C-alpha positions in Angstrom: 16.7 -22.5 48.8 15.1 -21.5 45.5 15.6 -18.2 43.8 12.2 -16.8 45.0 13.0 -17.5 48.6 16.5 -16.0 48.4 15.2 -12.6 47.1 14.1 -9.9 49.4 10.8 -8.0 49.2 12.7 -5.0 48.0 14.3 -7.0 45.1 10.9 -8.3 44.1 9.3 -4.8 44.2 12.2 -3.5 42.1 11.7 -6.3 39.6 7.9 -5.5 39.4 8.7 -1.8 39.0 11.1 -2.6 36.2 8.6 -4.9 34.5 5.9 -2.3 34.8 8.2 0.3 33.2 9.0 -2.0 30.3 5.3 -2.8 29.7 4.4 0.9 29.8 7.2 1.7 27.3 5.9 -1.1 25.0 2.3 0.1 25.2 3.4 3.6 24.4 5.3 2.4 21.4 2.3 0.4 20.2 0.0 3.4 20.6 2.5 5.5 18.6 2.7 2.9 15.8 -1.0 2.6 15.6 -1.8 6.3 15.6 -3.5 7.2 12.3 -1.1 10.0 11.4 1.9 7.6 11.8 0.2 4.9 9.8 -0.6 7.3 7.0 3.0 8.7 7.1 4.4 5.2 6.7 2.1 4.4 3.8 3.2 7.6 2.1 6.8 6.7 2.6 6.2 3.3 1.2 4.4 4.7 -1.9 7.3 7.2 -2.4 9.8 4.3 -2.2 7.9 2.6 -5.0 8.2 5.6 -7.3 11.6 7.0 -6.3 14.9 5.3 -5.7 17.4 5.9 -2.9 18.9 8.9 -4.7 15.5 10.5 -5.3 15.4 9.6 -9.0 12.2 8.4 -10.6 12.0 4.7 -11.1 11.0 5.0 -14.8 11.0 1.3 -15.4 8.5 0.7 -12.7 6.3 3.6 -13.8 6.3 2.4 -17.4 5.3 -1.1 -16.2 2.5 0.2 -14.1 1.3 2.5 -16.9 1.4 -0.4 -19.4 -0.6 -2.5 -17.1 -3.2 0.2 -16.6 -3.5 0.6 -20.4 -3.8 -3.1 -20.8 -6.6 -3.4 -18.2 -8.4 -0.4 -19.9 -8.1 -2.1 -23.3 -9.5 -5.3 -22.0 -12.4 -3.5 -20.4 -13.1 -1.7 -23.7 -13.0 -5.0 -25.6 -15.3 -6.7 -23.1 -17.7 -3.8 -23.4 -17.7 -4.0 -27.2 -18.3 -7.7 -27.1 -21.1 -7.5 -24.6 -22.7 -4.5 -26.4 -23.0 -6.5 -29.7 -25.5 -9.0 -28.2 
């Protein structure tokens, strides 16, 4: 006899009910993860993690690097504008 023939109708119904409950739980979790408020909250937490360390202290090295990069991009844009404006 195979496993499917050895199981009773009640066992099969119980398995279906358990599977249905697991699927419902998974769907609920996915809906919760995809909710716009929760997505925004995770994004804010990730942004904070980039600026603050585990102890809540500012990551000054990272801020200086980002600030330096921004100044560099601004300087390059000004240089390009000057060079294009001379023509």
